[in-house]
C-alpha positions, -999 to +999 in steps of 0.1 A: -921+629-877-894+623-853-873+593-854-852+580-825-824+573-848-788+576-836-764+590-862-737+567-873-702+576-865-684+592-894-651+575-906-630+606-896-643+604-861-634+567-857-599+573-868-593+598-840-602+574-812-574+570-787-554+599-802-555+619-770-541+589-751-513+586-776-505+623-771-504+618-733-480+589-736-457+608-759-458+638-736-449+615-706-420+600-726-406+635-734-411+646-698-393+615-684-364+620-708-361+657-696-363+646-659-335+620-665-314+648-681-320+670-650-310+641-627-278+637-647-271+674-644-277+672-606-252+644-603-225+663-622-233+694-601-227+675-568-195+661-582-181+695-593-192+711-560-172+684-541-142+690-563-144+727-557-147+721-519-115+700-520-096+726-540-107+753-515-095+731-486-062+726-503-057+763-509-066+771-473-041+746-461-014+760-483-021+795-470-021+781-435+015+769-437+026+801-455+012+821-426+030+798-401+062+802-420+059+840-421+054+840-383+086+820-379+111+838-402+141+827-382+134+790-390+126+798-426+160+816-430+177+786-413+160+762-438+139+743-412+108+743-433+112+714-458+089+685-459+087+656-485+071+625-473+058+595-494+021+591-495+007+574-464+037+583-442+031+591-406+034+628-396+069+640-389+081+640-353+079+672-334+078+685-299+044+693-283+043+731-284+008+731-268+020+715-236+053+733-235+058+766-252+083+763-281+108+791-278+133+776-302+123+785-338+134+751-351+111+733-327+082+756-337+090+748-374+088+711-367+056+715-348+041+736-376+050+710-402+036+682-381+003+700-375+000+711-411+008+676-424-018+661-401-044+686-412-038+678-449-037+641-446-064+635-419-086+665-412-091+686-443-114+661-461-088+653-489-089+616-497-053+602-498-040+637-492-003+644-493+017+675-487+052+688-494+073+719-488+102+722-512+128+751-509+135+763-544+163+786-535+167+816-513+134+825-499+113+808-525+093+777-516+070+754-536+041+743-514+021+714-529-009+694-518-022+665-538-052+642-533-071+616-551-107+614-560-120+584-578-093+576-603-079+611-607-050+628-588-055+665-582-026+688-572-027+723-559+007+741-558+018+776-549+053+791-551+057+815-522+084+841-516+089+844-478+111+871-464 
């Protein structure tokens, strides 16, 4: 004889109800923590890439003035390349060598320092950028660029020997 009897649920089977839902929730929690960690890494990555960009810009600007100084050896020997301005100072005065050719090395040195200072403080992407050229003695020069990012001051400096 056949009965239409439904089997009763066993106690072990009733204890497992909702277990797969709990597994899914735990997996989502672990996944969300992992994604938050990745977002944090991405934020640090963007920050470090920007700092690297600024260091590169500072280095390029330092080599720019070194090249300008090498091209004007007479003014270097005469001591015309020295620049030390407080932060936020206007660029140094100089003749306009684009309109009128600067044939006097001292005028070219003044023009070079003005253009370089404007590049560092306004065009290179260095926030609160400042630049200085300090003769150390003889043909040695300390060329320094500093800038601020957030609450930190960064400085890039090179000592150059110019013949």
